[in-house]
C-alpha positions as CSV (number, residue, x, y, z in Angstrom):
1,M,-2.4,-0.7,5.6
2,V,1.1,0.9,5.4
3,P,3.8,-1.4,4.7
4,Y,6.7,-1.3,7.9
5,K,9.2,-0.4,5.4
6,D,7.0,3.2,4.5
7,L,6.5,3.4,8.0
8,M,10.4,3.1,9.0
9,L,11.2,5.9,6.0
10,M,8.2,8.6,7.5
11,A,9.6,7.7,11.0
12,R,13.3,8.7,9.8
13,D,11.9,11.6,8.2
14,V,10.1,12.9,10.9
15,L,12.6,13.1,13.4
16,A,15.1,14.4,10.8
17,A,12.2,17.5,10.2
18,R,12.3,17.5,14.2
19,D,15.9,18.1,14.6
20,A,15.9,20.4,11.8
21,A,13.4,22.1,13.8
22,R,15.1,21.9,17.0
23,L,18.6,23.3,15.1
24,A,16.3,26.1,13.9
25,A,14.9,27.6,17.3
26,A,18.1,27.1,18.7
27,A,19.8,29.4,16.0
28,A,16.8,31.7,16.6
29,S,17.1,31.9,20.2
30,R,21.0,32.4,20.2
31,A,20.5,35.3,17.4
32,A,17.7,36.7,19.9
33,R,20.0,36.5,23.3
34,W,23.2,38.2,21.1
35,A,21.2,40.4,19.6
36,V,20.4,42.3,22.7
37,S,24.0,41.8,24.9
38,S,26.6,41.7,21.8
39,R,28.0,43.6,19.1
40,P,26.0,44.5,16.1
41,A,28.5,42.2,13.7
42,R,28.0,39.2,16.2
43,A,24.2,39.9,16.0
44,A,23.9,39.4,12.5
45,A,26.0,36.9,12.2
46,A,23.6,34.8,14.9
47,A,20.5,36.1,12.6
48,A,21.8,35.1,9.1
49,A,22.7,31.3,11.0
50,A,19.3,31.5,12.5
51,S,18.1,31.9,8.5
52,R,19.9,29.1,7.6
53,A,18.9,26.6,10.2
54,A,15.1,27.7,9.3
55,R,15.6,27.4,5.8
56,S,17.2,24.2,5.9
57,A,14.2,22.6,8.0
58,V,11.8,23.7,5.3
59,P,12.6,21.1,2.6
60,V,12.6,18.7,5.5
61,A,9.4,19.1,6.8
62,S,7.9,19.6,3.3
63,R,8.7,16.1,2.3
64,V,7.6,14.6,5.6
65,A,4.3,16.1,5.0
66,R,4.4,15.4,1.6
67,E,4.9,11.3,2.4
68,I,2.1,11.7,5.2
69,F,-0.7,13.2,3.1
70,D,0.2,10.6,0.7
71,T,-0.3,7.7,3.2
72,A,-3.4,9.0,4.1
73,R,-4.8,9.8,1.2
74,F,-4.5,6.3,-0.6
75,S,-5.7,3.8,2.0
76,Y,-4.1,0.6,-0.2
77,P,0.1,0.6,-0.3
78,H,0.0,-0.1,-3.8
79,E,-3.4,1.9,-4.6
80,H,-0.8,5.3,-5.4
81,R,1.4,3.2,-8.2
82,L,-1.7,1.6,-9.5
83,A,-2.9,5.0,-9.9
84,K,-0.5,6.2,-12.0
85,L,-0.1,3.5,-14.2
86,R,-4.1,3.6,-14.8
87,A,-3.4,7.4,-15.5
88,R,-0.4,6.6,-17.8
89,G,-2.9,4.2,-19.7
90,A,-0.6,1.3,-19.1
91,P,-1.8,-2.1,-19.7
92,P,-2.0,-4.4,-17.0
93,P,0.6,-7.5,-17.8
94,Q,-0.7,-10.7,-19.3
95,M,-1.2,-13.5,-16.8
96,D,-1.2,-17.4,-17.5
97,Y,-4.5,-18.8,-17.0
98,E,-5.1,-22.2,-15.5
99,P,-8.4,-23.2,-15.1
100,G,-9.7,-24.2,-12.0
101,L,-7.2,-22.3,-9.6
102,D,-7.3,-18.6,-11.5
103,V,-10.4,-16.5,-11.0
104,I,-11.3,-14.0,-14.1
105,E,-14.5,-11.8,-14.5
106,K,-16.3,-14.8,-17.5
107,D,-15.8,-16.9,-14.3
108,L,-18.2,-14.6,-12.0
109,E,-21.0,-13.8,-14.2
110,S,-23.6,-16.2,-12.7
111,D,-24.1,-18.8,-10.5
112,E,-23.6,-21.3,-13.3
113,A,-20.7,-20.1,-14.2
114,I,-19.1,-19.9,-10.6
115,W,-20.6,-24.0,-10.3
116,A,-18.3,-24.8,-13.3
117,L,-15.4,-22.7,-12.1
118,Y,-15.9,-25.2,-8.5
119,R,-16.1,-28.2,-10.8
120,S,-13.0,-27.2,-12.3
121,W,-11.2,-26.6,-9.0
122,C,-12.4,-30.1,-7.8
123,E,-10.7,-31.3,-10.5
124,A,-7.5,-29.4,-10.3
125,Y,-6.9,-30.3,-6.6
126,D,-8.3,-33.6,-7.0
127,K,-11.0,-32.8,-4.4
128,E,-14.0,-35.8,-4.6
129,R,-17.1,-33.9,-3.7
130,D,-20.5,-35.3,-4.3
131,H,-23.2,-32.8,-5.2
132,S,-25.0,-32.2,-2.0
133,Q,-21.5,-31.4,-0.5
134,M,-21.1,-29.2,-2.6
135,A,-24.4,-27.3,-3.0
136,S,-23.8,-27.1,0.8
137,Q,-20.5,-25.6,0.5
138,F,-21.2,-23.6,-3.0
139,N,-21.8,-19.9,-1.0
140,Y,-18.4,-20.1,0.9
141,F,-16.7,-21.0,-2.3
142,K,-18.4,-18.2,-4.2
143,K,-17.4,-15.9,-1.4
144,S,-13.6,-17.1,-1.7
145,A,-13.9,-16.8,-5.5
146,H,-15.1,-13.4,-5.2
147,D,-12.5,-11.8,-2.9
148,I,-9.7,-13.8,-4.8
149,Y,-10.8,-11.8,-8.0
150,R,-11.2,-8.5,-6.3
151,K,-7.6,-8.8,-4.9
152,N,-5.9,-9.8,-8.4
153,K,-7.7,-6.7,-9.6
154,I,-6.2,-4.4,-7.0
155,F,-2.7,-6.2,-7.7
156,M,-3.4,-6.4,-11.8
157,Y,0.1,-4.4,-12.1
158,E,1.8,-7.1,-9.7
159,P,2.4,-10.3,-10.9
160,D,3.8,-11.5,-7.7
161,E,1.0,-10.3,-5.5
162,Q,-1.4,-12.4,-8.0
163,R,-3.5,-15.3,-6.0
164,V,-5.2,-18.4,-6.8
165,L,-8.0,-20.6,-5.2
166,G,-6.4,-23.1,-2.6
167,P,-7.1,-25.9,-1.8
168,C,-9.5,-25.0,1.1
169,A,-11.4,-22.3,-1.5
170,D,-14.7,-24.3,-0.1
171,G,-14.2,-24.3,3.7
172,I,-13.2,-27.7,3.7
173,F,-10.2,-28.9,5.4
174,D,-9.0,-32.2,4.3
175,A,-6.2,-34.0,5.9
């Protein structure tokens, strides 16, 4: 998934590369016509203009190609930045942990740990669930907790993108 802003920038660059290529093609065509029908000085000037136009098209086209390659290489928009931070060995920023809302690796070690997370989640949101109701919704809650943990691991360097378990994490939508 590529953010809309990145798509717009790529579209702008693709259009610039297309325009530069058109300019180079027009200059080369003009140089070829003038070489046949004109004086040598005019033909040389047209050839120089075609050469300049072609040289100006190269950096634009290579920048577009690089951006398209990066977009195709990383399937998730933040993965490129995350890969750079990992390569530098930068530690992820420390987050404040709220029991029952945030999911950490320790909460997912076993079903008992997830059950304890489920209980603290019920307390955090003032949910009144009896044991049988919690047991029937446990797998849904477990999946929600794993999804939140996986997404937060992807966005570990993006504190604003961190997610918490919401009020409907167990699949029961209270009015």
